[in-house]
N, C-alpha and C positions, 0 to 999 in steps of 0.2 A: 589781425585777421579774425580774433574771436569776435570782435565787434563786428565784423562783416557778417559772420554766421547768425549773430542774434538778430542783426536787422534783416537778414534775408529770411529767417524764419517768421518774424513778425510781419514782413511784407506778405509772405505766403498765406500765414493766418488770415491777413485782411483779405487778399485775393479769394480766398476759400469764401470766406462770409459774404463778400460781394456777390459771388457766384449763386451762393444759396439764396440771397435774396432776389436775383435774378431769375432764379428758377421759377419754371411756370406753376409748380407745385408748391410755391411759396407759402409758409404759414405765416398769417399776420401777426402771430403771438411770439414770432422769432425774435429773440435780442441776441446780437453778435456778442461772444464773450470769448475773450482770450485769457486763458491761465499761464502765469509763469512762475515757476517754482524752483529756488535756487538753495544749495545747501553745501556745505564742505564737510567731506569725509576723507579722512586719511591725507590730508593736504591738498586734496584736488576739489575744483569745483565741479558740481554738477547742476545742469540747468535742464529744466524741462520746459517746453514750451506746448499747450494744448489750445486747441480751439472748437467752437461748434459749428465749423464751416462745413462743406461739402463732403470732405474727406478725400482720400486717393482712391481713383478707380482700381479695382483688382487688377486690370491689365497692365497697368502702370507701375504695379509693386516691385515686380522683378527688376525694372529698369532704374529704380529709386535712387541707387548709388552708382550709377554708371557715369563715367566722365560726360560732361556737356549736354547731359540729359535734362531735358526741360519741357513743360507743355506751354511755355511762355514763349510764342515765336518772335516777339517782338524785343525781347530782352536778352543780354548776355549771360551765361550762366555763372552763379557766384562760384561754382566749383566746390560744392558742398561736399562732394564725394570724396574729397581730400581729408575729411575728418570724420569718416566712419573707422571706429576703433574695435 
């Protein structure tokens, strides 16, 4: 299941970067970047994924961890909401 979470985060990062490139206000100097940080603390893995894509619109933030909430109409939700700690 953890592999699915990481793959979903990377897929979302890619989609955000593609959306930014497709934006009419696209800056030609924009270079997509995804940063993955991982470390172990107290025997627990901590993984962070960050990108320089378009971000999450403020109106979507409150629904971010709701079950089956997705902005991708053509895809089945990966159920990341199960992993909010």
